[in-house]
C-alpha positions, 0 to 999 in steps of 0.5 A: 499500500501506498504510504499517505502523504501530509498535504498543507492546504489553505481553504478559501471561499469567494461569496461561499464558493469554497476551494481548497487551495495548495501551493505548488510554487516551490516553498518547503510546504509546495506540493510535488504534483509529480507525486499525486494524481490531481484528479484523484486529490480532488476528489477526496480532500473535497469531500465534505465528510472524509476530506477537508471539504469544498467545492473543488481543488485549486492547485496555484503553480509557476507559469512561463508565460504570467505571473502565475498559473491556476489550475481548477478541479471540480469536486468530481475530479474534473478539471475545468479551465476557469472559476471567477471566484477561484481566481480572486482568491488566488490573488489574495493568497498571492499577495496576502502570503507574499508571493508578490508585491503587485496590486495587478497579476497576470494569472494563467488558467485553462481559458487563458490569462486573466488579468486580476486587479487588487483592491488594498487596504491595510497591506491586505486584499479586500476585494478583486476585479478580475478581466474575464475576457470577451464572452464566447456567443457562437455555439462552436466556442461555447460549446454548445450544439448547432449550426457553426456561427449561430448563437444559442439565444432561447433555445427550446431545451427538454429536461423532465417533461419540461421545456426551457428557454435557454441562452448559451454563453461560453465563460472559459467555460459553457453556461445555459442561462434560463430567466424564471419568474422565482427561482425554487430547488426544483428548478436547481437539484432536478432540472438543473442536473438534468440539464447540465448533461442535455444533449446540447452540451458537448462537454456538459454546461453550467446551469444558471436559473436568474430572477431579473429584479431589475435593470441593475440587478439580478437573482442567481442560482447555479448547478454546476458541472461536476459539483452540484449547487454552489453558493456562487459561481463567478463565470455564471454570474458573468454569463448570466448578465450577458444574457440578461443583457442581450436579451434587454432585461438589464443594462451593463453594470449589475449586481448580482445576488448569490446565495453566498454573497453579491458579485458585481459585474460590468460589461464594457461595451467598447471592448467587449470585455467583462469585468467581475468585482467581489470578495475573497476570504481565508477559511481555515489552513492545515495539513491534509492526510492524503491516501494516494489512489492505488493503480492496479 
């Protein structure tokens, strides 16, 4: 049997979207990622009963084309390209722990390099704005099934005997946004789970249910692919505002209320870039006793 490994971790959350963060930057307590299966570690350390508990695992690494690199794994072990809330937490982690003195950080992700602008007070990070880039609306880029070059706006998608009008948006990962009068648990846990794996999504999708409060404010809940409901989703908040703006339901500067807190999303109409501002918080630090996956 392989020996257990002691892994140093930090738990953080952004508006309740909690991940376990591991340093692979070469410090004395860094993880040697060549010694573990990251998907297996993600599944075990994210377990809320037998592990540390979280929506997934974030590994912070050196980068050859940015200041730092972030790899993100869902709680089921699948790797995703981008997590907005996690990127804010990575910014706070790097600055507050002294890995950088810069208030602007270029972060490599699976969906390209993102720019983090840190809001500082008393030499600590109080909030982070992330340039999330230009949203993908063409089906092949989201990705979503359908004619190449076409958009997915209010497409009828069947789930569990119900038909939903779904707008597809790519924000480094695929999103299906649905506007409803009221958001219910049944929307999330029944229909969201089914819609995640609907045939229209070749790589599955995050499913957002959105209630428009007014032109400057929406409520949102999300069923995240590979994880289930999370208290917040930064890319989902961006996708929801993009979809609402396309449909003329909101303006370009929108507050998104989520079960875990609030995010500010701004669409720059000049550049097309979407900016997300929100909190990042430390929760706990410790040592996880990891039992490596046995390979037969």
